[in-house]
VMD Tcl script that builds the backbone (N, CA, C; Angstrom):
set m [mol new atoms 546]
animate dup $m
set s [atomselect $m all]
$s set {name element resname resid chain x y z} {
  {N N UNK 1 A -21.259 -149.131 61.184}
  {CA C UNK 1 A -21.739 -147.789 61.071}
  {C C UNK 1 A -21.229 -146.907 62.172}
  {N N UNK 2 A -21.049 -147.542 63.342}
  {CA C UNK 2 A -20.600 -146.731 64.466}
  {C C UNK 2 A -19.208 -146.195 64.202}
  {N N UNK 3 A -18.378 -146.981 63.529}
  {CA C UNK 3 A -17.022 -146.517 63.225}
  {C C UNK 3 A -17.024 -145.340 62.273}
  {N N UNK 4 A -17.980 -145.332 61.399}
  {CA C UNK 4 A -18.097 -144.240 60.444}
  {C C UNK 4 A -18.489 -142.942 61.136}
  {N N UNK 5 A -19.380 -143.040 62.094}
  {CA C UNK 5 A -19.816 -141.852 62.822}
  {C C UNK 5 A -18.706 -141.321 63.700}
  {N N UNK 6 A -17.905 -142.214 64.269}
  {CA C UNK 6 A -16.793 -141.761 65.110}
  {C C UNK 6 A -15.751 -141.014 64.272}
  {N N UNK 7 A -15.473 -141.494 63.100}
  {CA C UNK 7 A -14.518 -140.807 62.219}
  {C C UNK 7 A -15.018 -139.428 61.811}
  {N N UNK 8 A -16.315 -139.334 61.600}
  {CA C UNK 8 A -16.905 -138.046 61.228}
  {C C UNK 8 A -16.789 -137.051 62.384}
  {N N UNK 9 A -17.026 -137.545 63.624}
  {CA C UNK 9 A -16.920 -136.667 64.788}
  {C C UNK 9 A -15.483 -136.225 65.010}
  {N N UNK 10 A -14.537 -137.100 64.769}
  {CA C UNK 10 A -13.134 -136.724 64.949}
  {C C UNK 10 A -12.740 -135.633 63.948}
  {N N UNK 11 A -13.193 -135.772 62.733}
  {CA C UNK 11 A -12.917 -134.736 61.734}
  {C C UNK 11 A -13.562 -133.418 62.126}
  {N N UNK 12 A -14.767 -133.494 62.681}
  {CA C UNK 12 A -15.473 -132.291 63.107}
  {C C UNK 12 A -14.684 -131.587 64.201}
  {N N UNK 13 A -14.156 -132.336 65.188}
  {CA C UNK 13 A -13.369 -131.742 66.261}
  {C C UNK 13 A -12.078 -131.141 65.712}
  {N N UNK 14 A -11.456 -131.816 64.794}
  {CA C UNK 14 A -10.201 -131.325 64.200}
  {C C UNK 14 A -10.436 -130.035 63.409}
  {N N UNK 15 A -11.528 -129.954 62.667}
  {CA C UNK 15 A -11.823 -128.781 61.852}
  {C C UNK 15 A -12.318 -127.606 62.683}
  {N N UNK 16 A -12.762 -127.862 63.918}
  {CA C UNK 16 A -13.274 -126.812 64.770}
  {C C UNK 16 A -12.195 -125.778 65.088}
  {N N UNK 17 A -10.944 -126.173 65.114}
  {CA C UNK 17 A -9.852 -125.267 65.467}
  {C C UNK 17 A -9.400 -124.396 64.300}
  {N N UNK 18 A -9.778 -124.732 63.091}
  {CA C UNK 18 A -9.409 -123.928 61.921}
  {C C UNK 18 A -10.330 -122.720 61.810}
  {N N UNK 19 A -9.803 -121.585 61.352}
  {CA C UNK 19 A -10.678 -120.415 61.189}
  {C C UNK 19 A -11.656 -120.658 60.047}
  {N N UNK 20 A -12.855 -120.154 60.217}
  {CA C UNK 20 A -13.877 -120.316 59.191}
  {C C UNK 20 A -13.742 -119.198 58.172}
  {N N UNK 21 A -13.921 -119.534 56.922}
  {CA C UNK 21 A -13.845 -118.546 55.842}
  {C C UNK 21 A -15.246 -118.101 55.499}
  {N N UNK 22 A -15.362 -116.836 55.251}
  {CA C UNK 22 A -16.648 -116.321 54.804}
  {C C UNK 22 A -16.707 -116.461 53.286}
  {N N UNK 23 A -17.866 -116.620 52.722}
  {CA C UNK 23 A -17.950 -116.812 51.279}
  {C C UNK 23 A -17.544 -115.572 50.495}
  {N N UNK 24 A -17.705 -114.365 51.026}
  {CA C UNK 24 A -17.322 -113.127 50.355}
  {C C UNK 24 A -16.411 -112.346 51.285}
  {N N UNK 25 A -15.472 -111.604 50.743}
  {CA C UNK 25 A -14.550 -110.854 51.608}
  {C C UNK 25 A -15.233 -109.625 52.216}
  {N N UNK 26 A -16.092 -109.841 53.196}
  {CA C UNK 26 A -16.795 -108.748 53.857}
  {C C UNK 26 A -16.384 -108.679 55.314}
  {N N UNK 27 A -16.345 -107.487 55.842}
  {CA C UNK 27 A -16.130 -107.304 57.265}
  {C C UNK 27 A -17.466 -107.431 57.980}
  {N N UNK 28 A -17.410 -107.382 59.281}
  {CA C UNK 28 A -18.637 -107.556 60.064}
  {C C UNK 28 A -19.670 -106.490 59.729}
  {N N UNK 29 A -19.243 -105.254 59.422}
  {CA C UNK 29 A -20.184 -104.189 59.128}
  {C C UNK 29 A -20.681 -104.206 57.697}
  {N N UNK 30 A -20.241 -105.120 56.886}
  {CA C UNK 30 A -20.687 -105.197 55.507}
  {C C UNK 30 A -19.765 -104.487 54.524}
  {N N UNK 31 A -18.635 -103.918 54.995}
  {CA C UNK 31 A -17.695 -103.238 54.102}
  {C C UNK 31 A -16.859 -104.271 53.354}
  {N N UNK 32 A -16.488 -103.957 52.136}
  {CA C UNK 32 A -15.705 -104.869 51.309}
  {C C UNK 32 A -14.232 -104.734 51.678}
  {N N UNK 33 A -13.558 -105.854 51.809}
  {CA C UNK 33 A -12.119 -105.846 52.077}
  {C C UNK 33 A -11.400 -105.626 50.757}
  {N N UNK 34 A -10.455 -104.706 50.727}
  {CA C UNK 34 A -9.687 -104.444 49.501}
  {C C UNK 34 A -8.573 -105.468 49.382}
  {N N UNK 35 A -8.474 -106.053 48.212}
  {CA C UNK 35 A -7.402 -106.993 47.961}
  {C C UNK 35 A -6.342 -106.307 47.123}
  {N N UNK 36 A -5.092 -106.636 47.341}
  {CA C UNK 36 A -3.992 -106.011 46.614}
  {C C UNK 36 A -3.604 -106.897 45.430}
  {N N UNK 37 A -3.109 -106.213 44.327}
  {CA C UNK 37 A -2.661 -106.950 43.161}
  {C C UNK 37 A -3.582 -106.752 41.973}
  {N N UNK 38 A -3.195 -107.380 40.868}
  {CA C UNK 38 A -3.945 -107.253 39.628}
  {C C UNK 38 A -4.510 -108.612 39.244}
  {N N UNK 39 A -5.628 -108.584 38.580}
  {CA C UNK 39 A -6.196 -109.834 38.090}
  {C C UNK 39 A -5.510 -110.203 36.775}
  {N N UNK 40 A -5.674 -111.432 36.383}
  {CA C UNK 40 A -5.083 -111.904 35.137}
  {C C UNK 40 A -5.657 -111.149 33.941}
  {N N UNK 41 A -6.917 -110.828 33.984}
  {CA C UNK 41 A -7.550 -110.092 32.882}
  {C C UNK 41 A -6.947 -108.692 32.762}
  {N N UNK 42 A -6.717 -108.032 33.893}
  {CA C UNK 42 A -6.104 -106.698 33.857}
  {C C UNK 42 A -4.693 -106.761 33.276}
  {N N UNK 43 A -3.933 -107.769 33.661}
  {CA C UNK 43 A -2.566 -107.913 33.145}
  {C C UNK 43 A -2.578 -108.151 31.632}
  {N N UNK 44 A -3.460 -108.986 31.156}
  {CA C UNK 44 A -3.540 -109.261 29.716}
  {C C UNK 44 A -3.972 -108.010 28.963}
  {N N UNK 45 A -4.913 -107.247 29.513}
  {CA C UNK 45 A -5.364 -106.013 28.856}
  {C C UNK 45 A -4.215 -105.014 28.736}
  {N N UNK 46 A -3.412 -104.869 29.777}
  {CA C UNK 46 A -2.263 -103.957 29.729}
  {C C UNK 46 A -1.254 -104.429 28.691}
  {N N UNK 47 A -1.009 -105.726 28.618}
  {CA C UNK 47 A -0.056 -106.247 27.634}
  {C C UNK 47 A -0.552 -106.025 26.206}
  {N N UNK 48 A -1.844 -106.172 25.972}
  {CA C UNK 48 A -2.404 -105.934 24.635}
  {C C UNK 48 A -2.256 -104.463 24.258}
  {N N UNK 49 A -2.525 -103.559 25.186}
  {CA C UNK 49 A -2.375 -102.121 24.913}
  {C C UNK 49 A -0.919 -101.776 24.625}
  {N N UNK 50 A 0.011 -102.324 25.418}
  {CA C UNK 50 A 1.438 -102.047 25.191}
  {C C UNK 50 A 1.902 -102.594 23.844}
  {N N UNK 51 A 1.439 -103.761 23.467}
  {CA C UNK 51 A 1.823 -104.334 22.175}
  {C C UNK 51 A 1.293 -103.488 21.025}
  {N N UNK 52 A 0.081 -102.980 21.162}
  {CA C UNK 52 A -0.494 -102.121 20.121}
  {C C UNK 52 A 0.311 -100.838 19.973}
  {N N UNK 53 A 0.666 -100.220 21.084}
  {CA C UNK 53 A 1.475 -98.997 21.035}
  {C C UNK 53 A 2.856 -99.260 20.427}
  {N N UNK 54 A 3.452 -100.396 20.743}
  {CA C UNK 54 A 4.765 -100.728 20.184}
  {C C UNK 54 A 4.694 -100.903 18.674}
  {N N UNK 55 A 3.652 -101.541 18.185}
  {CA C UNK 55 A 3.500 -101.732 16.740}
  {C C UNK 55 A 3.334 -100.387 16.046}
  {N N UNK 56 A 2.554 -99.490 16.628}
  {CA C UNK 56 A 2.355 -98.163 16.035}
  {C C UNK 56 A 3.663 -97.378 16.037}
  {N N UNK 57 A 4.409 -97.430 17.146}
  {CA C UNK 57 A 5.666 -96.681 17.236}
  {C C UNK 57 A 6.703 -97.220 16.257}
  {N N UNK 58 A 6.821 -98.530 16.121}
  {CA C UNK 58 A 7.801 -99.099 15.195}
  {C C UNK 58 A 7.435 -98.819 13.750}
  {N N UNK 59 A 6.154 -98.696 13.466}
  {CA C UNK 59 A 5.726 -98.381 12.106}
  {C C UNK 59 A 6.134 -96.984 11.682}
  {N N UNK 60 A 6.313 -96.098 12.634}
  {CA C UNK 60 A 6.697 -94.722 12.315}
  {C C UNK 60 A 8.212 -94.532 12.277}
  {N N UNK 61 A 8.975 -95.521 12.667}
  {CA C UNK 61 A 10.429 -95.417 12.695}
  {C C UNK 61 A 10.979 -95.582 11.287}
  {N N UNK 62 A 11.685 -94.560 10.811}
  {CA C UNK 62 A 12.280 -94.590 9.483}
  {C C UNK 62 A 13.708 -94.059 9.592}
  {N N UNK 63 A 14.714 -94.889 9.384}
  {CA C UNK 63 A 16.094 -94.419 9.524}
  {C C UNK 63 A 16.448 -93.301 8.551}
  {N N UNK 64 A 15.756 -93.221 7.404}
  {CA C UNK 64 A 16.034 -92.140 6.455}
  {C C UNK 64 A 15.701 -90.779 7.043}
  {N N UNK 65 A 14.698 -90.714 7.930}
  {CA C UNK 65 A 14.351 -89.442 8.563}
  {C C UNK 65 A 15.520 -88.886 9.368}
  {N N UNK 66 A 16.204 -89.760 10.106}
  {CA C UNK 66 A 17.320 -89.314 10.936}
  {C C UNK 66 A 18.507 -88.897 10.077}
  {N N UNK 67 A 18.784 -89.651 9.037}
  {CA C UNK 67 A 19.897 -89.309 8.158}
  {C C UNK 67 A 19.614 -88.008 7.413}
  {N N UNK 68 A 18.371 -87.803 6.994}
  {CA C UNK 68 A 17.993 -86.560 6.328}
  {C C UNK 68 A 18.162 -85.378 7.272}
  {N N UNK 69 A 17.694 -85.517 8.484}
  {CA C UNK 69 A 17.807 -84.432 9.460}
  {C C UNK 69 A 19.273 -84.101 9.733}
  {N N UNK 70 A 20.115 -85.114 9.863}
  {CA C UNK 70 A 21.537 -84.882 10.122}
  {C C UNK 70 A 22.211 -84.190 8.943}
  {N N UNK 71 A 21.932 -84.635 7.721}
  {CA C UNK 71 A 22.553 -84.025 6.537}
  {C C UNK 71 A 22.079 -82.591 6.346}
  {N N UNK 72 A 20.790 -82.351 6.530}
  {CA C UNK 72 A 20.250 -80.997 6.377}
  {C C UNK 72 A 20.864 -80.059 7.415}
  {N N UNK 73 A 20.919 -80.510 8.679}
  {CA C UNK 73 A 21.498 -79.680 9.737}
  {C C UNK 73 A 22.977 -79.409 9.491}
  {N N UNK 74 A 23.684 -80.393 8.949}
  {CA C UNK 74 A 25.103 -80.203 8.637}
  {C C UNK 74 A 25.284 -79.147 7.554}
  {N N UNK 75 A 24.457 -79.191 6.517}
  {CA C UNK 75 A 24.549 -78.206 5.438}
  {C C UNK 75 A 24.155 -76.813 5.928}
  {N N UNK 76 A 23.117 -76.717 6.745}
  {CA C UNK 76 A 22.728 -75.425 7.324}
  {C C UNK 76 A 23.872 -74.874 8.171}
  {N N UNK 77 A 24.516 -75.728 8.944}
  {CA C UNK 77 A 25.654 -75.301 9.757}
  {C C UNK 77 A 26.808 -74.789 8.913}
  {N N UNK 78 A 27.083 -75.447 7.792}
  {CA C UNK 78 A 28.170 -75.005 6.908}
  {C C UNK 78 A 27.854 -73.645 6.296}
  {N N UNK 79 A 26.615 -73.445 5.847}
  {CA C UNK 79 A 26.229 -72.151 5.272}
  {C C UNK 79 A 26.287 -71.043 6.323}
  {N N UNK 80 A 25.807 -71.315 7.521}
  {CA C UNK 80 A 25.849 -70.306 8.587}
  {C C UNK 80 A 27.282 -69.995 8.997}
  {N N UNK 81 A 28.133 -71.008 9.014}
  {CA C UNK 81 A 29.536 -70.785 9.372}
  {C C UNK 81 A 30.225 -69.905 8.330}
  {N N UNK 82 A 29.977 -70.181 7.058}
  {CA C UNK 82 A 30.579 -69.355 6.001}
  {C C UNK 82 A 30.087 -67.914 6.112}
  {N N UNK 83 A 28.824 -67.723 6.403}
  {CA C UNK 83 A 28.302 -66.364 6.544}
  {C C UNK 83 A 28.912 -65.665 7.756}
  {N N UNK 84 A 29.027 -66.360 8.874}
  {CA C UNK 84 A 29.598 -65.714 10.064}
  {C C UNK 84 A 31.072 -65.391 9.865}
  {N N UNK 85 A 31.804 -66.242 9.143}
  {CA C UNK 85 A 33.205 -65.926 8.844}
  {C C UNK 85 A 33.308 -64.708 7.939}
  {N N UNK 86 A 32.422 -64.602 6.964}
  {CA C UNK 86 A 32.475 -63.445 6.065}
  {C C UNK 86 A 32.131 -62.163 6.816}
  {N N UNK 87 A 31.249 -62.237 7.790}
  {CA C UNK 87 A 30.917 -61.057 8.591}
  {C C UNK 87 A 32.062 -60.662 9.516}
  {N N UNK 88 A 32.781 -61.635 10.043}
  {CA C UNK 88 A 33.861 -61.315 10.982}
  {C C UNK 88 A 35.169 -60.965 10.281}
  {N N UNK 89 A 35.337 -61.376 9.032}
  {CA C UNK 89 A 36.552 -61.069 8.267}
  {C C UNK 89 A 36.182 -60.232 7.049}
  {N N UNK 90 A 35.724 -59.021 7.301}
  {CA C UNK 90 A 35.339 -58.173 6.169}
  {C C UNK 90 A 36.579 -57.877 5.344}
  {N N UNK 91 A 36.492 -58.180 4.095}
  {CA C UNK 91 A 37.630 -57.953 3.216}
  {C C UNK 91 A 37.252 -58.235 1.784}
  {N N UNK 92 A 38.256 -58.311 0.958}
  {CA C UNK 92 A 38.023 -58.491 -0.472}
  {C C UNK 92 A 37.705 -59.941 -0.826}
  {N N UNK 93 A 38.045 -60.878 0.056}
  {CA C UNK 93 A 37.849 -62.293 -0.249}
  {C C UNK 93 A 36.578 -62.790 0.432}
  {N N UNK 94 A 35.670 -63.340 -0.355}
  {CA C UNK 94 A 34.414 -63.870 0.174}
  {C C UNK 94 A 34.592 -65.327 0.588}
  {N N UNK 95 A 33.664 -65.795 1.416}
  {CA C UNK 95 A 33.600 -67.208 1.772}
  {C C UNK 95 A 32.517 -67.857 0.923}
  {N N UNK 96 A 32.813 -69.048 0.425}
  {CA C UNK 96 A 31.891 -69.744 -0.470}
  {C C UNK 96 A 31.538 -71.124 0.085}
  {N N UNK 97 A 30.326 -71.538 -0.244}
  {CA C UNK 97 A 29.905 -72.921 -0.026}
  {C C UNK 97 A 29.542 -73.456 -1.402}
  {N N UNK 98 A 30.313 -74.437 -1.856}
  {CA C UNK 98 A 30.073 -75.042 -3.164}
  {C C UNK 98 A 29.238 -76.301 -2.964}
  {N N UNK 99 A 28.075 -76.321 -3.588}
  {CA C UNK 99 A 27.158 -77.453 -3.479}
  {C C UNK 99 A 27.320 -78.370 -4.683}
  {N N UNK 100 A 27.334 -79.665 -4.427}
  {CA C UNK 100 A 27.272 -80.654 -5.507}
  {C C UNK 100 A 26.053 -81.525 -5.239}
  {N N UNK 101 A 25.768 -82.448 -6.110}
  {CA C UNK 101 A 24.579 -83.280 -5.902}
  {C C UNK 101 A 24.744 -84.245 -4.730}
  {N N UNK 102 A 25.971 -84.438 -4.251}
  {CA C UNK 102 A 26.182 -85.388 -3.154}
  {C C UNK 102 A 26.933 -84.801 -1.967}
  {N N UNK 103 A 27.079 -83.470 -1.884}
  {CA C UNK 103 A 27.785 -82.902 -0.745}
  {C C UNK 103 A 28.062 -81.422 -0.910}
  {N N UNK 104 A 29.042 -80.945 -0.161}
  {CA C UNK 104 A 29.390 -79.525 -0.186}
  {C C UNK 104 A 30.843 -79.350 0.248}
  {N N UNK 105 A 31.385 -78.152 0.003}
  {CA C UNK 105 A 32.697 -77.770 0.538}
  {C C UNK 105 A 32.661 -76.277 0.836}
  {N N UNK 106 A 33.385 -75.870 1.873}
  {CA C UNK 106 A 33.452 -74.466 2.278}
  {C C UNK 106 A 34.868 -73.977 2.000}
  {N N UNK 107 A 34.966 -72.850 1.285}
  {CA C UNK 107 A 36.272 -72.304 0.910}
  {C C UNK 107 A 36.303 -70.800 1.150}
  {N N UNK 108 A 37.529 -70.273 1.159}
  {CA C UNK 108 A 37.733 -68.826 1.214}
  {C C UNK 108 A 38.566 -68.463 -0.005}
  {N N UNK 109 A 37.931 -67.794 -0.946}
  {CA C UNK 109 A 38.632 -67.429 -2.171}
  {C C UNK 109 A 39.122 -68.639 -2.945}
  {N N UNK 110 A 38.430 -69.758 -2.849}
  {CA C UNK 110 A 38.805 -70.975 -3.558}
  {C C UNK 110 A 39.712 -71.894 -2.757}
  {N N UNK 111 A 40.267 -71.418 -1.641}
  {CA C UNK 111 A 41.148 -72.251 -0.810}
  {C C UNK 111 A 40.332 -72.894 0.314}
  {N N UNK 112 A 40.528 -74.184 0.546}
  {CA C UNK 112 A 39.762 -74.857 1.601}
  {C C UNK 112 A 40.073 -74.255 2.978}
  {N N UNK 113 A 39.060 -74.203 3.827}
  {CA C UNK 113 A 39.268 -73.731 5.196}
  {C C UNK 113 A 39.217 -74.934 6.127}
  {N N UNK 114 A 39.838 -74.839 7.312}
  {CA C UNK 114 A 39.793 -75.976 8.239}
  {C C UNK 114 A 38.396 -76.168 8.831}
  {N N UNK 115 A 38.116 -77.399 9.187}
  {CA C UNK 115 A 36.833 -77.722 9.808}
  {C C UNK 115 A 36.750 -77.011 11.157}
  {N N UNK 116 A 35.623 -76.355 11.477}
  {CA C UNK 116 A 35.544 -75.573 12.707}
  {C C UNK 116 A 35.573 -76.405 13.989}
  {N N UNK 117 A 35.222 -77.669 13.934}
  {CA C UNK 117 A 35.201 -78.497 15.138}
  {C C UNK 117 A 36.454 -79.346 15.251}
  {N N UNK 118 A 36.791 -80.068 14.189}
  {CA C UNK 118 A 37.921 -80.996 14.250}
  {C C UNK 118 A 39.247 -80.332 13.928}
  {N N UNK 119 A 39.218 -79.228 13.193}
  {CA C UNK 119 A 40.450 -78.570 12.778}
  {C C UNK 119 A 41.111 -79.246 11.593}
  {N N UNK 120 A 40.494 -80.304 11.069}
  {CA C UNK 120 A 41.063 -81.023 9.927}
  {C C UNK 120 A 41.037 -80.129 8.688}
  {N N UNK 121 A 41.997 -80.361 7.809}
  {CA C UNK 121 A 42.074 -79.572 6.580}
  {C C UNK 121 A 40.876 -79.889 5.700}
  {N N UNK 122 A 40.230 -78.863 5.208}
  {CA C UNK 122 A 39.091 -79.043 4.312}
  {C C UNK 122 A 37.786 -79.213 5.060}
  {N N UNK 123 A 36.950 -78.208 4.971}
  {CA C UNK 123 A 35.614 -78.264 5.572}
  {C C UNK 123 A 34.658 -78.666 4.466}
  {N N UNK 124 A 34.429 -79.986 4.346}
  {CA C UNK 124 A 33.570 -80.486 3.279}
  {C C UNK 124 A 32.896 -81.773 3.720}
  {N N UNK 125 A 31.975 -82.207 2.905}
  {CA C UNK 125 A 31.277 -83.454 3.173}
  {C C UNK 125 A 30.836 -84.054 1.850}
  {N N UNK 126 A 30.952 -85.368 1.757}
  {CA C UNK 126 A 30.497 -86.092 0.572}
  {C C UNK 126 A 29.661 -87.266 1.069}
  {N N UNK 127 A 28.354 -87.182 0.863}
  {CA C UNK 127 A 27.438 -88.189 1.383}
  {C C UNK 127 A 27.248 -89.303 0.364}
  {N N UNK 128 A 27.012 -90.510 0.865}
  {CA C UNK 128 A 26.835 -91.639 -0.048}
  {C C UNK 128 A 25.390 -91.781 -0.530}
  {N N UNK 129 A 24.412 -91.638 0.344}
  {CA C UNK 129 A 23.032 -91.815 -0.111}
  {C C UNK 129 A 22.166 -90.580 0.151}
  {N N UNK 130 A 22.797 -89.423 0.304}
  {CA C UNK 130 A 22.088 -88.147 0.437}
  {C C UNK 130 A 22.311 -87.376 -0.849}
  {N N UNK 131 A 21.264 -86.764 -1.363}
  {CA C UNK 131 A 21.428 -85.998 -2.599}
  {C C UNK 131 A 20.836 -84.604 -2.446}
  {N N UNK 132 A 21.440 -83.659 -3.166}
  {CA C UNK 132 A 20.958 -82.281 -3.238}
  {C C UNK 132 A 20.408 -82.061 -4.636}
  {N N UNK 133 A 19.367 -81.253 -4.752}
  {CA C UNK 133 A 18.769 -81.019 -6.068}
  {C C UNK 133 A 19.466 -79.906 -6.839}
  {N N UNK 134 A 20.432 -79.228 -6.224}
  {CA C UNK 134 A 21.088 -78.086 -6.862}
  {C C UNK 134 A 22.596 -78.218 -6.774}
  {N N UNK 135 A 23.270 -77.695 -7.782}
  {CA C UNK 135 A 24.729 -77.608 -7.780}
  {C C UNK 135 A 25.104 -76.175 -8.096}
  {N N UNK 136 A 26.135 -75.693 -7.437}
  {CA C UNK 136 A 26.587 -74.327 -7.666}
  {C C UNK 136 A 27.275 -73.786 -6.433}
  {N N UNK 137 A 27.474 -72.471 -6.409}
  {CA C UNK 137 A 28.219 -71.831 -5.330}
  {C C UNK 137 A 27.396 -70.716 -4.702}
  {N N UNK 138 A 27.389 -70.698 -3.361}
  {CA C UNK 138 A 26.801 -69.603 -2.591}
  {C C UNK 138 A 27.973 -68.850 -1.974}
  {N N UNK 139 A 28.138 -67.573 -2.341}
  {CA C UNK 139 A 29.225 -66.743 -1.804}
  {C C UNK 139 A 28.636 -65.705 -0.863}
  {N N UNK 140 A 29.310 -65.480 0.265}
  {CA C UNK 140 A 28.886 -64.461 1.226}
  {C C UNK 140 A 29.919 -63.343 1.224}
  {N N UNK 141 A 29.444 -62.093 1.070}
  {CA C UNK 141 A 30.356 -60.947 1.076}
  {C C UNK 141 A 30.595 -60.476 2.515}
  {N N UNK 142 A 31.309 -59.378 2.663}
  {CA C UNK 142 A 31.651 -58.848 3.981}
  {C C UNK 142 A 30.459 -58.410 4.805}
  {N N UNK 143 A 29.313 -58.243 4.183}
  {CA C UNK 143 A 28.090 -57.887 4.901}
  {C C UNK 143 A 27.199 -59.099 5.170}
  {N N UNK 144 A 27.649 -60.271 4.770}
  {CA C UNK 144 A 26.875 -61.489 4.974}
  {C C UNK 144 A 25.804 -61.720 3.937}
  {N N UNK 145 A 25.798 -60.905 2.877}
  {CA C UNK 145 A 24.795 -61.083 1.831}
  {C C UNK 145 A 25.261 -62.154 0.848}
  {N N UNK 146 A 24.353 -63.045 0.474}
  {CA C UNK 146 A 24.742 -64.121 -0.437}
  {C C UNK 146 A 24.632 -63.708 -1.901}
  {N N UNK 147 A 25.470 -64.301 -2.708}
  {CA C UNK 147 A 25.338 -64.215 -4.163}
  {C C UNK 147 A 25.498 -65.632 -4.695}
  {N N UNK 148 A 24.887 -65.895 -5.832}
  {CA C UNK 148 A 24.847 -67.251 -6.371}
  {C C UNK 148 A 25.660 -67.358 -7.642}
  {N N UNK 149 A 26.191 -68.537 -7.875}
  {CA C UNK 149 A 26.925 -68.804 -9.104}
  {C C UNK 149 A 26.854 -70.278 -9.447}
  {N N UNK 150 A 27.294 -70.602 -10.646}
  {CA C UNK 150 A 27.391 -72.000 -11.057}
  {C C UNK 150 A 26.070 -72.701 -11.246}
  {N N UNK 151 A 25.054 -72.004 -11.659}
  {CA C UNK 151 A 23.781 -72.659 -11.950}
  {C C UNK 151 A 22.721 -72.498 -10.876}
  {N N UNK 152 A 23.063 -71.948 -9.718}
  {CA C UNK 152 A 22.050 -71.700 -8.696}
  {C C UNK 152 A 21.282 -70.431 -9.038}
  {N N UNK 153 A 19.993 -70.429 -8.801}
  {CA C UNK 153 A 19.166 -69.251 -9.085}
  {C C UNK 153 A 18.245 -68.977 -7.902}
  {N N UNK 154 A 17.836 -67.717 -7.808}
  {CA C UNK 154 A 16.917 -67.303 -6.757}
  {C C UNK 154 A 15.497 -67.716 -7.121}
  {N N UNK 155 A 14.758 -68.141 -6.131}
  {CA C UNK 155 A 13.331 -68.418 -6.281}
  {C C UNK 155 A 12.615 -67.342 -5.462}
  {N N UNK 156 A 12.294 -66.229 -6.132}
  {CA C UNK 156 A 11.774 -65.080 -5.396}
  {C C UNK 156 A 12.916 -64.442 -4.626}
  {N N UNK 157 A 12.783 -64.341 -3.330}
  {CA C UNK 157 A 13.837 -63.783 -2.481}
  {C C UNK 157 A 14.571 -64.862 -1.701}
  {N N UNK 158 A 14.541 -66.093 -2.184}
  {CA C UNK 158 A 15.174 -67.199 -1.477}
  {C C UNK 158 A 15.893 -68.131 -2.441}
  {N N UNK 159 A 16.929 -68.747 -1.926}
  {CA C UNK 159 A 17.537 -69.889 -2.604}
  {C C UNK 159 A 16.945 -71.122 -1.937}
  {N N UNK 160 A 16.383 -72.014 -2.721}
  {CA C UNK 160 A 15.800 -73.246 -2.199}
  {C C UNK 160 A 16.691 -74.413 -2.583}
  {N N UNK 161 A 17.109 -75.189 -1.589}
  {CA C UNK 161 A 17.921 -76.385 -1.827}
  {C C UNK 161 A 17.201 -77.553 -1.161}
  {N N UNK 162 A 16.858 -78.555 -1.952}
  {CA C UNK 162 A 16.165 -79.729 -1.424}
  {C C UNK 162 A 17.177 -80.831 -1.152}
  {N N UNK 163 A 17.159 -81.323 0.081}
  {CA C UNK 163 A 18.019 -82.424 0.514}
  {C C UNK 163 A 17.142 -83.671 0.559}
  {N N UNK 164 A 17.609 -84.770 -0.063}
  {CA C UNK 164 A 16.806 -85.997 -0.135}
  {C C UNK 164 A 17.607 -87.201 0.328}
  {N N UNK 165 A 16.914 -88.092 1.029}
  {CA C UNK 165 A 17.458 -89.400 1.402}
  {C C UNK 165 A 16.355 -90.413 1.139}
  {N N UNK 166 A 16.580 -91.280 0.188}
  {CA C UNK 166 A 15.553 -92.260 -0.156}
  {C C UNK 166 A 14.286 -91.563 -0.631}
  {N N UNK 167 A 13.180 -91.856 0.040}
  {CA C UNK 167 A 11.903 -91.271 -0.371}
  {C C UNK 167 A 11.493 -90.069 0.479}
  {N N UNK 168 A 12.369 -89.591 1.357}
  {CA C UNK 168 A 12.056 -88.416 2.180}
  {C C UNK 168 A 12.950 -87.257 1.770}
  {N N UNK 169 A 12.414 -86.041 1.859}
  {CA C UNK 169 A 13.195 -84.862 1.487}
  {C C UNK 169 A 12.772 -83.677 2.340}
  {N N UNK 170 A 13.642 -82.679 2.386}
  {CA C UNK 170 A 13.379 -81.446 3.115}
  {C C UNK 170 A 14.080 -80.318 2.374}
  {N N UNK 171 A 13.518 -79.126 2.454}
  {CA C UNK 171 A 14.063 -77.986 1.727}
  {C C UNK 171 A 14.617 -76.972 2.708}
  {N N UNK 172 A 15.848 -76.535 2.456}
  {CA C UNK 172 A 16.400 -75.442 3.255}
  {C C UNK 172 A 16.362 -74.178 2.419}
  {N N UNK 173 A 16.341 -73.038 3.100}
  {CA C UNK 173 A 16.190 -71.749 2.424}
  {C C UNK 173 A 17.300 -70.809 2.854}
  {N N UNK 174 A 17.827 -70.061 1.893}
  {CA C UNK 174 A 18.788 -68.990 2.160}
  {C C UNK 174 A 18.113 -67.700 1.709}
  {N N UNK 175 A 17.946 -66.767 2.642}
  {CA C UNK 175 A 17.288 -65.495 2.321}
  {C C UNK 175 A 18.213 -64.630 1.470}
  {N N UNK 176 A 17.654 -63.978 0.468}
  {CA C UNK 176 A 18.438 -63.209 -0.500}
  {C C UNK 176 A 19.069 -61.956 0.109}
  {N N UNK 177 A 18.356 -61.232 0.948}
  {CA C UNK 177 A 18.858 -59.957 1.463}
  {C C UNK 177 A 19.742 -60.149 2.688}
  {N N UNK 178 A 19.292 -60.969 3.647}
  {CA C UNK 178 A 20.032 -61.113 4.904}
  {C C UNK 178 A 21.008 -62.275 4.899}
  {N N UNK 179 A 20.797 -63.262 4.034}
  {CA C UNK 179 A 21.645 -64.443 4.025}
  {C C UNK 179 A 21.278 -65.444 5.104}
  {N N UNK 180 A 20.186 -65.186 5.811}
  {CA C UNK 180 A 19.769 -66.100 6.876}
  {C C UNK 180 A 19.428 -67.463 6.288}
  {N N UNK 181 A 19.919 -68.511 6.930}
  {CA C UNK 181 A 19.710 -69.885 6.461}
  {C C UNK 181 A 18.743 -70.568 7.419}
  {N N UNK 182 A 17.696 -71.154 6.848}
  {CA C UNK 182 A 16.744 -71.895 7.681}
  {C C UNK 182 A 16.245 -73.117 6.951}
}
mol reanalyze $m
mol bondsrecalc $m
mol representation Tube
mol addrep $m
């Protein structure tokens, strides 16, 4: 038994030099010591919230929306370009935008004009999975006023052209008096 007590005393002397830990992280005055970092529960909660947001965001992603927006903006740009050319080149020859169910072309008196950005012959576009609900010709005179031909008709004071890609669509408008395209 004496050997057992001696071993216990030796351990006691050895442990005396180690700093003692308090059961709670308190300072002498009773203030709580702030610990840095995140708990595992906080990390898991943040990951669950981020995963939920990612699922919601991916559910709203539809590639047809981007293709529709690009095709609509391209057609609006072609109509505005034809109108601005007709305003800057007042003369007997009008500028036309011929619409088909799958694209458009811009001409001056029936002759193709060069693309305003690339300079390539023929300012036109033929889309593979984009469709237009109307076919015909929009002509702009020297004052920028539009006239319609080839089956296009006015809906009140506007020409309405619906551009569709898959199950999404958008309508662009050409004003009858001013020729403004929106």
